[in-house]
PDB file of N, CA, C, O and CB in Angstrom:
ATOM      1  N   MET A   1      73.306 105.563  94.259  1.00  0.00           N
ATOM      2  CA  MET A   1      74.409 105.419  95.184  1.00  0.00           C
ATOM      3  C   MET A   1      75.174 104.127  94.916  1.00  0.00           C
ATOM      4  O   MET A   1      76.396 104.088  95.058  1.00  0.00           O
ATOM      5  CB  MET A   1      73.902 105.451  96.620  1.00  0.00           C
ATOM      6  N   LYS A   2      74.475 103.090  94.536  1.00  0.00           N
ATOM      7  CA  LYS A   2      75.119 101.812  94.274  1.00  0.00           C
ATOM      8  C   LYS A   2      76.051 101.909  93.058  1.00  0.00           C
ATOM      9  O   LYS A   2      77.037 101.177  92.969  1.00  0.00           O
ATOM     10  CB  LYS A   2      74.061 100.720  94.053  1.00  0.00           C
ATOM     11  N   ASN A   3      75.736 102.805  92.132  1.00  0.00           N
ATOM     12  CA  ASN A   3      76.566 102.979  90.950  1.00  0.00           C
ATOM     13  C   ASN A   3      77.957 103.485  91.325  1.00  0.00           C
ATOM     14  O   ASN A   3      78.945 103.054  90.731  1.00  0.00           O
ATOM     15  CB  ASN A   3      75.898 103.944  89.972  1.00  0.00           C
ATOM     16  N   TRP A   4      78.053 104.401  92.309  1.00  0.00           N
ATOM     17  CA  TRP A   4      79.345 104.917  92.738  1.00  0.00           C
ATOM     18  C   TRP A   4      80.200 103.819  93.355  1.00  0.00           C
ATOM     19  O   TRP A   4      81.413 103.785  93.149  1.00  0.00           O
ATOM     20  CB  TRP A   4      79.156 106.055  93.731  1.00  0.00           C
ATOM     21  N   SER A   5      79.587 102.940  94.096  1.00  0.00           N
ATOM     22  CA  SER A   5      80.311 101.826  94.699  1.00  0.00           C
ATOM     23  C   SER A   5      80.897 100.916  93.619  1.00  0.00           C
ATOM     24  O   SER A   5      82.036 100.460  93.728  1.00  0.00           O
ATOM     25  CB  SER A   5      79.384 101.024  95.628  1.00  0.00           C
ATOM     26  N   PHE A   6      80.118 100.661  92.593  1.00  0.00           N
ATOM     27  CA  PHE A   6      80.569  99.821  91.481  1.00  0.00           C
ATOM     28  C   PHE A   6      81.748 100.474  90.753  1.00  0.00           C
ATOM     29  O   PHE A   6      82.726  99.804  90.421  1.00  0.00           O
ATOM     30  CB  PHE A   6      79.408  99.565  90.494  1.00  0.00           C
ATOM     31  N   ILE A   7      81.650 101.773  90.511  1.00  0.00           N
ATOM     32  CA  ILE A   7      82.725 102.497  89.830  1.00  0.00           C
ATOM     33  C   ILE A   7      83.989 102.527  90.690  1.00  0.00           C
ATOM     34  O   ILE A   7      85.091 102.331  90.177  1.00  0.00           O
ATOM     35  CB  ILE A   7      82.278 103.934  89.492  1.00  0.00           C
ATOM     36  N   ALA A   8      83.840 102.767  91.982  1.00  0.00           N
ATOM     37  CA  ALA A   8      84.996 102.791  92.879  1.00  0.00           C
ATOM     38  C   ALA A   8      85.681 101.436  92.943  1.00  0.00           C
ATOM     39  O   ALA A   8      86.909 101.358  92.989  1.00  0.00           O
ATOM     40  CB  ALA A   8      84.572 103.223  94.276  1.00  0.00           C
ATOM     41  N   GLN A   9      84.897 100.376  92.945  1.00  0.00           N
ATOM     42  CA  GLN A   9      85.477  99.036  92.978  1.00  0.00           C
ATOM     43  C   GLN A   9      86.228  98.743  91.680  1.00  0.00           C
ATOM     44  O   GLN A   9      87.279  98.104  91.701  1.00  0.00           O
ATOM     45  CB  GLN A   9      84.381  97.980  93.212  1.00  0.00           C
ATOM     46  N   GLY A  10      85.697  99.203  90.567  1.00  0.00           N
ATOM     47  CA  GLY A  10      86.375  99.028  89.279  1.00  0.00           C
ATOM     48  C   GLY A  10      87.686  99.784  89.218  1.00  0.00           C
ATOM     49  O   GLY A  10      88.689  99.258  88.737  1.00  0.00           O
ATOM     50  N   ILE A  11      87.682 101.021  89.704  1.00  0.00           N
ATOM     51  CA  ILE A  11      88.904 101.822  89.700  1.00  0.00           C
ATOM     52  C   ILE A  11      89.953 101.206  90.623  1.00  0.00           C
ATOM     53  O   ILE A  11      91.132 101.158  90.271  1.00  0.00           O
ATOM     54  CB  ILE A  11      88.601 103.269  90.128  1.00  0.00           C
ATOM     55  N   ALA A  12      89.540 100.739  91.791  1.00  0.00           N
ATOM     56  CA  ALA A  12      90.481 100.106  92.715  1.00  0.00           C
ATOM     57  C   ALA A  12      91.094  98.855  92.091  1.00  0.00           C
ATOM     58  O   ALA A  12      92.288  98.600  92.252  1.00  0.00           O
ATOM     59  CB  ALA A  12      89.780  99.751  94.037  1.00  0.00           C
ATOM     60  N   SER A  13      90.291  98.087  91.391  1.00  0.00           N
ATOM     61  CA  SER A  13      90.808  96.880  90.739  1.00  0.00           C
ATOM     62  C   SER A  13      91.855  97.231  89.696  1.00  0.00           C
ATOM     63  O   SER A  13      92.910  96.601  89.632  1.00  0.00           O
ATOM     64  CB  SER A  13      89.669  96.087  90.089  1.00  0.00           C
ATOM     65  N   VAL A  14      91.568  98.230  88.883  1.00  0.00           N
ATOM     66  CA  VAL A  14      92.510  98.639  87.835  1.00  0.00           C
ATOM     67  C   VAL A  14      93.801  99.168  88.459  1.00  0.00           C
ATOM     68  O   VAL A  14      94.890  98.862  87.973  1.00  0.00           O
ATOM     69  CB  VAL A  14      91.875  99.716  86.920  1.00  0.00           C
ATOM     70  N   LEU A  15      93.694  99.953  89.523  1.00  0.00           N
ATOM     71  CA  LEU A  15      94.894 100.500  90.154  1.00  0.00           C
ATOM     72  C   LEU A  15      95.764  99.407  90.765  1.00  0.00           C
ATOM     73  O   LEU A  15      96.989  99.466  90.659  1.00  0.00           O
ATOM     74  CB  LEU A  15      94.507 101.509  91.225  1.00  0.00           C
ATOM     75  N   PHE A  16      95.159  98.423  91.393  1.00  0.00           N
ATOM     76  CA  PHE A  16      95.964  97.334  91.954  1.00  0.00           C
ATOM     77  C   PHE A  16      96.605  96.484  90.860  1.00  0.00           C
ATOM     78  O   PHE A  16      97.724  96.001  91.033  1.00  0.00           O
ATOM     79  CB  PHE A  16      95.102  96.452  92.857  1.00  0.00           C
ATOM     80  N   VAL A  17      95.918  96.296  89.744  1.00  0.00           N
ATOM     81  CA  VAL A  17      96.528  95.569  88.623  1.00  0.00           C
ATOM     82  C   VAL A  17      97.735  96.344  88.109  1.00  0.00           C
ATOM     83  O   VAL A  17      98.774  95.749  87.822  1.00  0.00           O
ATOM     84  CB  VAL A  17      95.497  95.344  87.479  1.00  0.00           C
ATOM     85  N   ILE A  18      97.612  97.654  87.990  1.00  0.00           N
ATOM     86  CA  ILE A  18      98.730  98.484  87.522  1.00  0.00           C
ATOM     87  C   ILE A  18      99.903  98.411  88.505  1.00  0.00           C
ATOM     88  O   ILE A  18     101.052  98.281  88.086  1.00  0.00           O
ATOM     89  CB  ILE A  18      98.275  99.956  87.339  1.00  0.00           C
ATOM     90  N   LEU A  19      99.619  98.494  89.814  1.00  0.00           N
ATOM     91  CA  LEU A  19     100.695  98.419  90.812  1.00  0.00           C
ATOM     92  C   LEU A  19     101.440  97.090  90.748  1.00  0.00           C
ATOM     93  O   LEU A  19     102.670  97.061  90.798  1.00  0.00           O
ATOM     94  CB  LEU A  19     100.128  98.621  92.215  1.00  0.00           C
ATOM     95  N   VAL A  20     100.708  96.006  90.640  1.00  0.00           N
ATOM     96  CA  VAL A  20     101.350  94.692  90.582  1.00  0.00           C
ATOM     97  C   VAL A  20     102.138  94.546  89.277  1.00  0.00           C
ATOM     98  O   VAL A  20     103.226  93.970  89.272  1.00  0.00           O
ATOM     99  CB  VAL A  20     100.294  93.563  90.705  1.00  0.00           C
ATOM    100  N   PHE A  21     101.596  95.063  88.176  1.00  0.00           N
ATOM    101  CA  PHE A  21     102.323  95.019  86.902  1.00  0.00           C
ATOM    102  C   PHE A  21     103.602  95.840  86.984  1.00  0.00           C
ATOM    103  O   PHE A  21     104.641  95.418  86.475  1.00  0.00           O
ATOM    104  CB  PHE A  21     101.436  95.534  85.753  1.00  0.00           C
ATOM    105  N   MET A  22     103.539  97.011  87.622  1.00  0.00           N
ATOM    106  CA  MET A  22     104.738  97.837  87.791  1.00  0.00           C
ATOM    107  C   MET A  22     105.794  97.109  88.618  1.00  0.00           C
ATOM    108  O   MET A  22     106.990  97.247  88.365  1.00  0.00           O
ATOM    109  CB  MET A  22     104.378  99.173  88.455  1.00  0.00           C
ATOM    110  N   TYR A  23     105.352  96.339  89.601  1.00  0.00           N
ATOM    111  CA  TYR A  23     106.309  95.555  90.388  1.00  0.00           C
ATOM    112  C   TYR A  23     106.987  94.511  89.504  1.00  0.00           C
ATOM    113  O   TYR A  23     108.202  94.325  89.577  1.00  0.00           O
ATOM    114  CB  TYR A  23     105.603  94.870  91.587  1.00  0.00           C
ATOM    115  N   PHE A  24     106.201  93.831  88.670  1.00  0.00           N
ATOM    116  CA  PHE A  24     106.777  92.763  87.853  1.00  0.00           C
ATOM    117  C   PHE A  24     107.722  93.292  86.783  1.00  0.00           C
ATOM    118  O   PHE A  24     108.643  92.580  86.383  1.00  0.00           O
ATOM    119  CB  PHE A  24     105.675  91.960  87.203  1.00  0.00           C
ATOM    120  N   ILE A  25     107.524  94.512  86.310  1.00  0.00           N
ATOM    121  CA  ILE A  25     108.461  95.054  85.317  1.00  0.00           C
ATOM    122  C   ILE A  25     109.624  95.787  85.979  1.00  0.00           C
ATOM    123  O   ILE A  25     110.531  96.267  85.298  1.00  0.00           O
ATOM    124  CB  ILE A  25     107.731  96.001  84.363  1.00  0.00           C
ATOM    125  N   GLY A  26     109.595  95.872  87.310  1.00  0.00           N
ATOM    126  CA  GLY A  26     110.733  96.423  88.028  1.00  0.00           C
ATOM    127  C   GLY A  26     110.680  97.909  88.292  1.00  0.00           C
ATOM    128  O   GLY A  26     111.715  98.496  88.609  1.00  0.00           O
ATOM    129  N   SER A  27     109.535  98.545  88.179  1.00  0.00           N
ATOM    130  CA  SER A  27     109.448  99.988  88.412  1.00  0.00           C
ATOM    131  C   SER A  27     109.516 100.362  89.885  1.00  0.00           C
ATOM    132  O   SER A  27     109.963 101.459  90.218  1.00  0.00           O
ATOM    133  CB  SER A  27     108.174 100.520  87.825  1.00  0.00           C
ATOM    134  N   TRP A  28     109.091  99.490  90.759  1.00  0.00           N
ATOM    135  CA  TRP A  28     109.149  99.788  92.188  1.00  0.00           C
ATOM    136  C   TRP A  28     109.421  98.527  92.973  1.00  0.00           C
ATOM    137  O   TRP A  28     109.147  97.417  92.517  1.00  0.00           O
ATOM    138  CB  TRP A  28     107.849 100.441  92.666  1.00  0.00           C
ATOM    139  N   ARG A  29     109.962  98.715  94.156  1.00  0.00           N
ATOM    140  CA  ARG A  29     110.244  97.607  95.068  1.00  0.00           C
ATOM    141  C   ARG A  29     109.673  97.954  96.437  1.00  0.00           C
ATOM    142  O   ARG A  29     109.570  99.123  96.809  1.00  0.00           O
ATOM    143  CB  ARG A  29     111.781  97.317  95.158  1.00  0.00           C
ATOM    144  N   ALA A  30     109.313  96.931  97.161  1.00  0.00           N
ATOM    145  CA  ALA A  30     108.799  97.105  98.521  1.00  0.00           C
ATOM    146  C   ALA A  30     109.230  95.903  99.336  1.00  0.00           C
ATOM    147  O   ALA A  30     109.871  94.988  98.818  1.00  0.00           O
ATOM    148  CB  ALA A  30     107.238  97.269  98.536  1.00  0.00           C
ATOM    149  N   ASP A  31     108.883  95.905 100.598  1.00  0.00           N
ATOM    150  CA  ASP A  31     109.148  94.747 101.440  1.00  0.00           C
ATOM    151  C   ASP A  31     108.373  93.550 100.897  1.00  0.00           C
ATOM    152  O   ASP A  31     107.304  93.725 100.311  1.00  0.00           O
ATOM    153  CB  ASP A  31     108.763  95.032 102.921  1.00  0.00           C
ATOM    154  N   PRO A  32     108.891  92.348 101.081  1.00  0.00           N
ATOM    155  CA  PRO A  32     108.194  91.167 100.564  1.00  0.00           C
ATOM    156  C   PRO A  32     106.760  91.030 101.086  1.00  0.00           C
ATOM    157  O   PRO A  32     105.881  90.564 100.362  1.00  0.00           O
ATOM    158  CB  PRO A  32     108.972  89.927 100.920  1.00  0.00           C
ATOM    159  N   ILE A  33     106.526  91.427 102.314  1.00  0.00           N
ATOM    160  CA  ILE A  33     105.170  91.310 102.860  1.00  0.00           C
ATOM    161  C   ILE A  33     104.220  92.255 102.136  1.00  0.00           C
ATOM    162  O   ILE A  33     103.077  91.892 101.859  1.00  0.00           O
ATOM    163  CB  ILE A  33     105.166  91.606 104.374  1.00  0.00           C
ATOM    164  N   ILE A  34     104.682  93.464 101.827  1.00  0.00           N
ATOM    165  CA  ILE A  34     103.858  94.438 101.108  1.00  0.00           C
ATOM    166  C   ILE A  34     103.581  93.938  99.698  1.00  0.00           C
ATOM    167  O   ILE A  34     102.467  94.084  99.197  1.00  0.00           O
ATOM    168  CB  ILE A  34     104.549  95.823 101.066  1.00  0.00           C
ATOM    169  N   GLU A  35     104.579  93.353  99.056  1.00  0.00           N
ATOM    170  CA  GLU A  35     104.390  92.818  97.706  1.00  0.00           C
ATOM    171  C   GLU A  35     103.337  91.712  97.700  1.00  0.00           C
ATOM    172  O   GLU A  35     102.461  91.693  96.836  1.00  0.00           O
ATOM    173  CB  GLU A  35     105.721  92.285  97.148  1.00  0.00           C
ATOM    174  N   ILE A  36     103.418  90.807  98.648  1.00  0.00           N
ATOM    175  CA  ILE A  36     102.445  89.716  98.743  1.00  0.00           C
ATOM    176  C   ILE A  36     101.064  90.266  99.067  1.00  0.00           C
ATOM    177  O   ILE A  36     100.065  89.812  98.510  1.00  0.00           O
ATOM    178  CB  ILE A  36     102.875  88.693  99.811  1.00  0.00           C
ATOM    179  N   LEU A  37     101.006  91.233  99.958  1.00  0.00           N
ATOM    180  CA  LEU A  37      99.738  91.849 100.326  1.00  0.00           C
ATOM    181  C   LEU A  37      99.081  92.515  99.116  1.00  0.00           C
ATOM    182  O   LEU A  37      97.886  92.330  98.882  1.00  0.00           O
ATOM    183  CB  LEU A  37      99.951  92.875 101.445  1.00  0.00           C
ATOM    184  N   PHE A  38      99.847  93.282  98.350  1.00  0.00           N
ATOM    185  CA  PHE A  38      99.291  93.930  97.155  1.00  0.00           C
ATOM    186  C   PHE A  38      98.803  92.900  96.152  1.00  0.00           C
ATOM    187  O   PHE A  38      97.766  93.100  95.520  1.00  0.00           O
ATOM    188  CB  PHE A  38     100.336  94.840  96.501  1.00  0.00           C
ATOM    189  N   PHE A  39      99.537  91.796  95.993  1.00  0.00           N
ATOM    190  CA  PHE A  39      99.115  90.769  95.048  1.00  0.00           C
ATOM    191  C   PHE A  39      97.773  90.165  95.462  1.00  0.00           C
ATOM    192  O   PHE A  39      96.880  90.012  94.628  1.00  0.00           O
ATOM    193  CB  PHE A  39     100.180  89.673  94.943  1.00  0.00           C
ATOM    194  N   PHE A  40      97.627  89.825  96.735  1.00  0.00           N
ATOM    195  CA  PHE A  40      96.365  89.231  97.184  1.00  0.00           C
ATOM    196  C   PHE A  40      95.214  90.231  97.167  1.00  0.00           C
ATOM    197  O   PHE A  40      94.076  89.855  96.889  1.00  0.00           O
ATOM    198  CB  PHE A  40      96.525  88.667  98.581  1.00  0.00           C
ATOM    199  N   ILE A  41      95.495  91.498  97.459  1.00  0.00           N
ATOM    200  CA  ILE A  41      94.453  92.514  97.347  1.00  0.00           C
ATOM    201  C   ILE A  41      94.022  92.660  95.893  1.00  0.00           C
ATOM    202  O   ILE A  41      92.835  92.824  95.612  1.00  0.00           O
ATOM    203  CB  ILE A  41      94.946  93.868  97.904  1.00  0.00           C
ATOM    204  N   MET A  42      94.977  92.601  94.967  1.00  0.00           N
ATOM    205  CA  MET A  42      94.640  92.689  93.549  1.00  0.00           C
ATOM    206  C   MET A  42      93.736  91.533  93.148  1.00  0.00           C
ATOM    207  O   MET A  42      92.711  91.747  92.500  1.00  0.00           O
ATOM    208  CB  MET A  42      95.912  92.695  92.689  1.00  0.00           C
ATOM    209  N   VAL A  43      94.098  90.325  93.519  1.00  0.00           N
ATOM    210  CA  VAL A  43      93.295  89.162  93.161  1.00  0.00           C
ATOM    211  C   VAL A  43      91.898  89.270  93.749  1.00  0.00           C
ATOM    212  O   VAL A  43      90.910  88.991  93.070  1.00  0.00           O
ATOM    213  CB  VAL A  43      93.972  87.876  93.636  1.00  0.00           C
ATOM    214  N   THR A  44      91.815  89.672  95.008  1.00  0.00           N
ATOM    215  CA  THR A  44      90.517  89.812  95.667  1.00  0.00           C
ATOM    216  C   THR A  44      89.669  90.897  95.026  1.00  0.00           C
ATOM    217  O   THR A  44      88.471  90.703  94.822  1.00  0.00           O
ATOM    218  CB  THR A  44      90.709  90.116  97.140  1.00  0.00           C
ATOM    219  N   SER A  45      90.271  92.037  94.706  1.00  0.00           N
ATOM    220  CA  SER A  45      89.495  93.135  94.126  1.00  0.00           C
ATOM    221  C   SER A  45      89.025  92.803  92.713  1.00  0.00           C
ATOM    222  O   SER A  45      87.899  93.139  92.345  1.00  0.00           O
ATOM    223  CB  SER A  45      90.326  94.418  94.109  1.00  0.00           C
ATOM    224  N   VAL A  46      89.859  92.157  91.928  1.00  0.00           N
ATOM    225  CA  VAL A  46      89.445  91.773  90.575  1.00  0.00           C
ATOM    226  C   VAL A  46      88.335  90.719  90.647  1.00  0.00           C
ATOM    227  O   VAL A  46      87.376  90.778  89.878  1.00  0.00           O
ATOM    228  CB  VAL A  46      90.657  91.231  89.761  1.00  0.00           C
ATOM    229  N   PHE A  47      88.458  89.775  91.549  1.00  0.00           N
ATOM    230  CA  PHE A  47      87.429  88.753  91.720  1.00  0.00           C
ATOM    231  C   PHE A  47      86.111  89.379  92.174  1.00  0.00           C
ATOM    232  O   PHE A  47      85.052  89.036  91.649  1.00  0.00           O
ATOM    233  CB  PHE A  47      87.890  87.694  92.731  1.00  0.00           C
ATOM    234  N   GLY A  48      86.168  90.297  93.147  1.00  0.00           N
ATOM    235  CA  GLY A  48      84.962  90.974  93.626  1.00  0.00           C
ATOM    236  C   GLY A  48      84.306  91.817  92.554  1.00  0.00           C
ATOM    237  O   GLY A  48      83.080  91.847  92.445  1.00  0.00           O
ATOM    238  N   PHE A  49      85.116  92.503  91.760  1.00  0.00           N
ATOM    239  CA  PHE A  49      84.566  93.311  90.667  1.00  0.00           C
ATOM    240  C   PHE A  49      83.913  92.421  89.616  1.00  0.00           C
ATOM    241  O   PHE A  49      82.887  92.786  89.041  1.00  0.00           O
ATOM    242  CB  PHE A  49      85.668  94.172  90.023  1.00  0.00           C
ATOM    243  N   GLY A  50      84.494  91.274  89.367  1.00  0.00           N
ATOM    244  CA  GLY A  50      83.887  90.328  88.432  1.00  0.00           C
ATOM    245  C   GLY A  50      82.542  89.817  88.923  1.00  0.00           C
ATOM    246  O   GLY A  50      81.607  89.662  88.136  1.00  0.00           O
ATOM    247  N   ILE A  51      82.442  89.558  90.206  1.00  0.00           N
ATOM    248  CA  ILE A  51      81.172  89.101  90.776  1.00  0.00           C
ATOM    249  C   ILE A  51      80.114  90.198  90.656  1.00  0.00           C
ATOM    250  O   ILE A  51      78.977  89.922  90.274  1.00  0.00           O
ATOM    251  CB  ILE A  51      81.354  88.689  92.259  1.00  0.00           C
ATOM    252  N   GLU A  52      80.486  91.450  90.982  1.00  0.00           N
ATOM    253  CA  GLU A  52      79.535  92.557  90.880  1.00  0.00           C
ATOM    254  C   GLU A  52      79.113  92.786  89.430  1.00  0.00           C
ATOM    255  O   GLU A  52      77.946  93.069  89.162  1.00  0.00           O
ATOM    256  CB  GLU A  52      80.143  93.841  91.461  1.00  0.00           C
ATOM    257  N   THR A  53      80.048  92.665  88.501  1.00  0.00           N
ATOM    258  CA  THR A  53      79.721  92.816  87.086  1.00  0.00           C
ATOM    259  C   THR A  53      78.751  91.731  86.643  1.00  0.00           C
ATOM    260  O   THR A  53      77.810  92.001  85.898  1.00  0.00           O
ATOM    261  CB  THR A  53      80.993  92.773  86.230  1.00  0.00           C
ATOM    262  N   ASN A  54      78.979  90.505  87.099  1.00  0.00           N
ATOM    263  CA  ASN A  54      78.091  89.391  86.764  1.00  0.00           C
ATOM    264  C   ASN A  54      76.695  89.638  87.303  1.00  0.00           C
ATOM    265  O   ASN A  54      75.713  89.343  86.622  1.00  0.00           O
ATOM    266  CB  ASN A  54      78.643  88.072  87.315  1.00  0.00           C
ATOM    267  N   LYS A  55      76.583  90.178  88.522  1.00  0.00           N
ATOM    268  CA  LYS A  55      75.273  90.484  89.101  1.00  0.00           C
ATOM    269  C   LYS A  55      74.540  91.528  88.268  1.00  0.00           C
ATOM    270  O   LYS A  55      73.334  91.418  88.044  1.00  0.00           O
ATOM    271  CB  LYS A  55      75.425  90.977  90.545  1.00  0.00           C
ATOM    272  N   ARG A  56      75.272  92.540  87.810  1.00  0.00           N
ATOM    273  CA  ARG A  56      74.649  93.594  87.000  1.00  0.00           C
ATOM    274  C   ARG A  56      74.206  93.063  85.639  1.00  0.00           C
ATOM    275  O   ARG A  56      73.145  93.439  85.141  1.00  0.00           O
ATOM    276  CB  ARG A  56      75.622  94.766  86.811  1.00  0.00           C
ATOM    277  N   VAL A  57      75.000  92.203  85.045  1.00  0.00           N
ATOM    278  CA  VAL A  57      74.641  91.645  83.737  1.00  0.00           C
ATOM    279  C   VAL A  57      73.455  90.707  83.874  1.00  0.00           C
ATOM    280  O   VAL A  57      72.592  90.676  82.997  1.00  0.00           O
ATOM    281  CB  VAL A  57      75.837  90.902  83.111  1.00  0.00           C
ATOM    282  N   SER A  58      73.395  89.945  84.953  1.00  0.00           N
ATOM    283  CA  SER A  58      72.301  89.003  85.162  1.00  0.00           C
ATOM    284  C   SER A  58      70.973  89.716  85.393  1.00  0.00           C
ATOM    285  O   SER A  58      69.920  89.207  85.010  1.00  0.00           O
ATOM    286  CB  SER A  58      72.612  88.096  86.339  1.00  0.00           C
ATOM    287  N   LYS A  59      71.019  90.902  86.024  1.00  0.00           N
ATOM    288  CA  LYS A  59      69.795  91.657  86.283  1.00  0.00           C
ATOM    289  C   LYS A  59      69.162  92.171  84.995  1.00  0.00           C
ATOM    290  O   LYS A  59      67.937  92.194  84.878  1.00  0.00           O
ATOM    291  CB  LYS A  59      70.087  92.822  87.214  1.00  0.00           C
ATOM    292  N   SER A  60      69.985  92.585  84.023  1.00  0.00           N
ATOM    293  CA  SER A  60      69.420  93.180  82.809  1.00  0.00           C
ATOM    294  C   SER A  60      69.031  92.182  81.773  1.00  0.00           C
ATOM    295  O   SER A  60      68.543  92.558  80.707  1.00  0.00           O
ATOM    296  CB  SER A  60      70.374  94.124  82.217  1.00  0.00           C
TER     297      SER A  60
END
């Protein structure tokens, strides 16, 4: 069950990175608050995924 959580967190991180990248290249626009919110969610999700990856690597 823990494996699914790890995979879901990885997919969410990749999707938020793609959304923020699409914003920077001009593919979509949103309200400034939504843009800032997506950016901070991206940073948080990538950081959390990195921590989980580090835990998995340290265990093996």
